[in-house]
C-alpha positions in Angstrom: 151.5 108.2 168.6 150.3 107.3 171.9 151.8 105.6 174.5 149.9 103.8 176.6 151.3 102.7 179.7 149.9 100.5 181.9 150.6 99.8 185.1 150.2 96.3 187.6 150.2 95.6 191.9 150.3 92.2 191.6 147.9 90.0 194.1 150.4 88.8 197.6 150.0 85.5 197.2 150.6 85.3 193.4 153.5 81.6 193.6 156.8 81.8 191.2 155.1 80.1 188.0 152.3 82.5 187.7 154.8 85.2 189.0 157.2 83.8 185.4 153.6 83.7 183.5 153.1 87.2 183.9 156.3 88.2 182.8 156.2 86.0 179.9 152.6 87.3 179.1 154.0 91.0 179.7 156.9 91.0 177.3 155.0 88.8 175.2 152.8 92.0 175.0 155.2 94.8 174.3 157.3 92.5 171.2 153.6 93.4 169.9 155.0 93.7 166.0 152.3 97.4 165.0 154.0 98.9 168.3 156.5 101.3 167.7 158.0 100.6 170.4 157.2 98.5 173.4 158.8 97.7 176.9 157.6 96.1 180.2 158.9 95.4 183.5 158.9 95.8 187.2 159.1 98.2 189.2 162.3 100.2 189.1 164.0 100.5 193.0 164.5 104.9 192.2 165.1 106.9 195.3 161.9 107.8 198.0 160.6 110.5 196.7 157.1 112.6 197.4 156.3 112.9 193.9 157.3 109.2 192.9 154.7 106.1 193.2 157.1 103.2 192.5 154.5 101.3 194.7 152.8 98.9 191.3 154.4 96.0 190.9 155.0 95.9 186.9 154.0 97.9 184.2 154.3 98.3 179.9 154.4 101.3 178.1 153.4 100.6 174.7 153.8 103.5 172.5 151.0 102.6 168.8 151.8 105.0 166.0 148.9 106.4 165.7 145.2 106.7 167.2 143.9 103.0 165.2 147.1 101.0 166.1 145.6 101.6 170.3 141.9 101.0 169.0 142.6 97.6 167.3 145.4 97.0 170.7 142.4 98.1 172.4 139.2 96.0 170.5 140.7 92.9 168.6 144.4 92.5 169.8 144.3 88.4 169.7 147.6 89.1 172.6 145.3 92.3 174.6 143.0 89.7 174.6 145.0 86.5 175.2 147.0 88.3 178.4 143.6 89.5 179.8 142.4 86.7 180.0 146.0 84.5 181.2 146.5 87.1 183.6 143.8 89.3 185.1 143.4 87.4 187.9 146.9 87.6 189.2 146.5 91.9 189.5 144.3 93.4 192.4 144.9 96.8 190.4 145.1 98.6 187.3 146.0 101.8 186.0 146.5 103.0 182.7 147.6 106.3 181.5 147.4 107.5 177.7 149.6 110.1 176.6 149.0 111.9 173.0 152.6 113.4 172.9 153.4 117.4 172.2 156.0 115.8 170.1 157.1 112.5 168.3 158.9 111.2 170.2 
C-alpha cells in the first residue's frame, strides 16, 4: 500500500467558478475506481498548534493498493492528467507526501 497526499495552496484571485471546478476535479481524483480509498477536501479548522500547518487550501489523500497503481496514476492515469491540465494554473504551491505504511490500514 502507498498513501499519496498532496496539499495545494490556491491563488488568491480565483473566481468562485474556478474554486468550484477545482473542488469537483479533486473529488473526481478521490473517486478513481482502483484506489483503496480516496479523500479530498479543504484544510480543517483545527486548533492552532506549533506542529500543525493548515495554511494550505485543499488536500487529497489517495490510498493506492500497490506501488504499481501509484506509478500508473503518476504516468498514465487519464484522470490525473486531466486534473493537471484543468487545474495547474489554480495553485501557487503543491507539496506531496508519499507514505509507505508500516502496517496496512
